[in-house]
C-alpha positions in Angstrom: 103.5 86.0 102.1 102.4 89.6 102.7 101.5 90.5 106.3 98.5 92.6 107.5 97.4 94.3 110.7 93.8 95.0 111.7 93.0 98.5 113.2 89.6 98.9 114.9 88.1 102.1 116.1 86.1 100.5 119.0 83.7 103.5 119.3 82.9 103.3 115.6 82.4 99.5 115.7 80.1 99.8 118.8 78.1 102.6 117.2 77.6 100.7 113.9 76.7 97.4 115.6 74.3 99.0 118.1 72.5 101.2 115.5 72.3 98.6 112.7 72.6 95.1 114.2 71.2 95.2 117.7 74.7 95.1 119.2 75.6 91.4 118.8 78.3 89.8 121.0 81.4 90.0 118.8 84.0 87.3 118.9 87.2 89.4 118.3 89.3 86.4 117.4 86.9 85.5 114.6 86.7 89.2 113.6 90.5 89.3 113.3 90.6 86.0 111.4 87.8 86.9 109.0 89.2 90.4 108.2 92.7 89.0 107.8 91.7 86.2 105.5 94.6 84.0 104.4 97.2 86.8 105.1 99.3 86.4 108.2 98.2 88.9 110.8 100.9 90.8 112.8 98.4 92.0 115.3 94.9 93.4 115.9 94.9 96.9 117.4 91.7 98.0 119.2 91.3 101.7 120.0 88.8 102.8 122.6 88.3 104.9 125.7 87.4 103.8 129.2 84.0 105.2 130.3 83.9 108.6 131.9 84.3 108.9 135.7 83.6 112.1 137.6 85.5 113.2 140.6 84.4 111.5 142.7 82.8 108.9 140.4 79.3 107.7 141.0 78.5 104.1 141.7 77.2 103.7 138.2 80.3 105.3 136.7 82.5 103.0 138.7 80.5 99.9 137.6 80.7 101.0 133.9 84.4 101.5 134.2 84.9 98.1 135.9 82.7 96.4 133.3 84.7 97.8 130.4 88.0 96.9 132.1 86.7 93.3 132.5 85.7 93.3 128.8 89.2 94.5 127.6 90.9 92.0 129.9 88.8 89.1 128.5 89.4 90.1 124.9 93.2 90.6 125.5 93.3 87.1 127.0 91.2 85.4 124.3 92.5 87.0 121.1 95.9 86.1 119.8 98.1 89.1 119.0 95.7 91.7 120.3 96.7 95.2 121.5 94.4 97.6 123.3 95.2 101.3 122.7 93.5 103.7 125.1 92.4 107.2 124.2 90.7 109.7 126.6 87.1 110.5 127.0 86.3 114.2 127.5 83.0 115.4 128.9 81.5 118.1 126.5 78.1 118.5 128.1 75.8 117.2 130.8 75.4 113.8 129.0 77.7 114.2 126.0 81.3 113.0 125.6 84.0 113.1 123.0 86.8 110.6 122.3 90.2 112.1 122.2 93.5 110.7 120.7 91.8 107.7 119.1 92.3 108.8 115.5 95.9 110.0 116.2 96.9 106.8 117.9 95.3 104.7 115.1 96.9 106.8 112.4 100.3 106.8 114.0 100.3 103.0 114.4 99.2 102.4 110.8 101.8 104.7 109.3 104.6 103.4 111.6 104.0 99.8 110.7 103.6 100.6 107.0 106.7 102.7 106.8 108.8 100.1 108.7 107.5 97.5 106.2 106.2 95.4 109.0 102.8 95.2 107.2 101.7 95.3 103.6 98.0 95.5 104.2 96.1 97.8 106.5 92.7 96.5 107.4 90.7 99.3 109.0 87.3 99.6 110.7 86.6 103.3 111.0 84.6 106.1 109.5 86.3 109.4 110.4 87.9 111.7 107.8 90.6 112.5 110.4 92.3 109.3 109.2 92.7 110.5 105.6 96.3 111.8 106.0 97.3 108.5 107.7 95.7 106.4 104.9 97.5 108.5 102.3 100.8 108.1 104.1 100.3 104.3 104.3 99.5 104.1 100.6 102.7 106.2 99.8 104.6 103.5 101.7 103.2 100.9 99.4 100.5 99.4 101.8 97.1 98.5 100.5 94.4 100.0 102.7 91.1 98.0 103.0 88.2 99.8 104.8 85.3 98.1 106.5 82.5 100.5 107.0 78.7 100.9 107.3 76.9 103.4 104.9 75.1 105.0 107.9 78.4 106.2 109.4 81.1 107.0 107.0 83.1 110.0 105.7 83.0 110.3 101.9 86.5 111.6 102.1 87.8 108.5 103.8 85.7 106.2 101.5 87.3 107.9 98.5 90.9 107.6 99.6 91.2 103.9 100.6 92.2 101.2 98.1 89.4 98.7 98.9 86.0 99.1 100.5 84.0 96.4 102.3 80.6 96.8 103.9 79.9 95.9 107.5 76.7 94.0 106.7 74.6 91.2 108.1 76.7 88.6 106.4 79.9 89.8 108.0 78.2 90.2 111.4 76.9 86.6 111.2 80.6 85.4 110.8 81.9 87.2 113.8 79.4 86.8 116.6 80.1 84.7 119.6 78.0 81.5 119.6 75.3 81.3 122.3 77.2 79.0 124.6 80.4 81.1 124.5 78.4 84.2 125.0 76.7 82.7 128.1 80.0 81.6 129.5 81.5 85.0 128.9 78.8 86.8 130.9 78.9 84.5 133.9 
């Protein structure tokens, strides 16, 4: 049976769920299982940045960083075959930040696994046109690229180059949220 891998731009997923679905608590094992369907999943790759910390960091910056570290640790422990890949956060203004290296890390992993024939299906949650060359390279290697996206945050160029398109909608979100008892246990 053909194998897949799931590639998640964590910043994109957070933005989409926050702006459109009131940022529900996501069960990343369920998310991986739903997106993979019946295909065996090599791994779920999650790309994100740790929160910004100044030099020296404020108490609030330290707490945000520690909270994100706890979240990543909990997800890594609870999701089978899960890999966190860390980019860098660059401060671009007084209250503005930019993720760096996320698209490059994600694209390199997709192409590497496709070219080595470790995966036949790329399942991608992202919205950035910077991924177009990587998607094209995966397709040239014979991989099928399925994109999960929200219409409020998607590059037309990325949407046009993938093989399959699936909406991140209320139906998908309802399948991947943590149940209330698990969510309560996770926060305590």
